[in-house]
N, C-alpha and C positions, 0 to 999 in steps of 0.2 A: 503494499500501499503506499509504503512512502516513498519506494522507487516513482512511483507512477505518478505522485504529487511534485519528486524533483522534476521528472520527465516534463509534466503540464507547463510546470513555472518556469522550466529554462524554459521551451516553446514557444509560451506568452510572452517571456522577455525578449528575445529574438523578433519574433511579430512587432513588438513594440518597436524596436532598433529597426529595423528592415522600414518599416511606415512612419518613421518620424516625418511630420511634414516640413514642406519646405519653407514655412514660414517662418521656421527656426531659424535661418540663413539671414533672417532681418538683424538679428544678433550678431553675427559672425561679420559685416561690414560696419566699420566706421559712418553714423552719418555724415559725417562731415566730410566726407567721399562720395557716397551714392546710397540711397534707401532704396529697398525693395517694395514693388506696388504690385498687389495681388499675385502675387507667387502660387506654382500651382503644383502638385506632385511629392518628391518627397526632396530630404535633404540630399539624395544619394543621387537622384535623377528626378529635375525640377526645370521650369521657365520661372520668368518673371519678367514686370518692367522696371527698366533700373532708372533712375532718374538722380542727377548730381545738382547738387547747389546751385551751379554754374548755369543753369540752364540747359544742359545735354542731358538727352535721355534715349534707348532704344529699348529692344527685348535680349535678354539675355536666356541660354539655355545651359543647362550644367549636365553634364553626368562624371559620377565618381569610379577611379579606377582603384584596385585594390594589388595586384601585381606589385603595379609602378605605383606606390600609394600616391597620390592627386586629382586631379581635377582637369577634363578637358571643356569646356566651353566656348560657345559663338554668341557673339553680339552684332545684330544685325537691324538697319533701321533706314528704311525708304533703298538708298542703293549702295551703301555702308552694309559692310560686310568682314569681321575681325573674328579670327579664330586663334585663338591661346590655350595654354595651360597652367594649370597653379599646382605647384608642388610644396610643400610643408615643411618645414627643416624646426629642428631646437627654437635657435635664434632668428635664423634669416630664412624667409620664404622666397619661392624663385619662380619668375613669372616666364611667358615665353608670346609673344604678341603677334600677329603678321597678318594681311592683308588689305581691303582696302576703305576708305573714309571719303563718302561722297560731303562735300560740303554743305548740302542743306541740313546736312545733322551735325554743321560746326555751327549751322546758322543763328539760333540763336544766341552763342557766345558773343561772334563774331561781332553782331548785331549791337551789341551795349559798345563797343569800340567805335561805330559805325563804317564798319567796313561790311562790304558784301564782294564774296568770292563766289565763283562758278568750278565746275572742276568735278576731278576723285585727286585724292590722294594716296598713292600705293606706297605702304609702309613692307619695307622688307624684315624677315626674320627680327625680332627684337627682344635681348636676355635684358631683364628685369632683375633689382633684387630688394625684397622689402628686409627692412630690416627695425629695430627699434630707432634709430637716427634717422629713418626715410626711405625716400625713395634713392635707386642710383641704378647704375645701368651697368652692365656686366661687361659688354663690349657696345664698340661703334657701332653706328647703323645708319639707315636712311630712308629718307621719305620723296619719295617724287609726286611732284604738283604737275597737272596738265595745261595748267595756265588759263586764261579765258578773259573777256571782259570784265576787267574789274571795277568797281566802285567804292569811293571813300570820302570821307566829310571830315575837313581839317579846318580850322579856324573859320570853322562856320561858311563853309564853302566849299563843292562839291568838286568830284574830281571824277575823270574815266579815264580805264587808258586798258588798251589789248596786251594784256601780260603773254610773254610767251610761256613755255613749260620750264620751273625750274625743280633745283633739285637740294635738299637739306640733309645737311651732313649731319650726324646728332651724335652728341660723343659726353659723355658725364665729366666731371674736374674731381680734382683730389679735395677741392673745399663743398661739395656736395653740390655743386652746380653743374643741373643739365643744360649742354649749349646747343645750339643749329644755328649752324652758318649757311646763309642761303644762298645760291651761284647755278651761274647756269649748266655749271657741269659740274660731277664731282670731283673730278680732276683739277680741279681750279685750285689755287690755292689766296684767291682775293674775294672775299664775297661780299653780295649787295648788301646785306639783310643778315644783324647777329640778334640773335633772341636767346636770350638766358633765363630759364627758371631756377629761384634760388629756394633754398629749404625754406626761407620763412614765408613762400607762397606768394613773393611779389616777381612780377617780371620785368624785365632788363629788353628796351629794343632798340639797338645802333643802327641807323638809316646813312649808308652812302650816298656820294655822288654820282653815282652812277646809277641807286634803284631810285631815287630822284627823277634821276633821266627816263628810265623804264616808267614811271609812273605818270607822267606828263606833267609834275610837280614843277612848277615856277619859280626856278632858281637861279638870280644873275651871278652865281662867284664864280671865281674859276680854278675849285680844289680839283685833283685829281680826282678818276674814276672810283678809286677806293678808298678815299677821304671820308672820315664819318661827319656828318653835317649834324645829325639830331644824335642826340640819346637822351632818353624818358624810364623811368622807372616806375611803376605801379602796382599796385596789388589786383591780383585776377578778383575780376568783379565777377558779386555773385547774382545769379538771375532775383527780380523784387519778386516773382511769385514763389 
């Protein structure tokens, strides 16, 4: 009799563990990073809408693997499709992502900076490390933009430019800063634009004379193409909603 009770007790425990609801994943993700909305399935295999405080959102699907501990996930939104994998560690966690990101997905964030960009961003396989110190890159990566008719507002004036395809070489620095150097081709040494994401959440933007020319921004100076003209740093803006 005691063995039967033990057996049924173990079976019930296994059933409960297997069917743990996906809603428990809400407690795994830091709300300052993202929030799961209406999750379905289980913590082992499920889906949800994921919303960032920056105004970005997508559908996420995940499936846990046991032979190689971790989880495969897919983020999708309109024409965006990012595939990734999460592998937990004792102190550091490994994240790998690759795929395409439609600028329509980024539009809510870019609009807060009066920037309206078309096209597709093609992200090569990128390895990241999550640690108590923050997010860092395991190795450099690249992001290719298809280009297109771009609109922006600066100084209460609206500008437009037909931008060519550009590539961003992305790497992590020793001080924890993620830096992207935007160029015509990956092999060039002189960037048109420099973006830096700092550990405190601030974004640094360095604009060269060559970038101003591409963007049809009027500038009367005679600086060299690679010389920085504007340097701006500001916090990432959270969505008002």
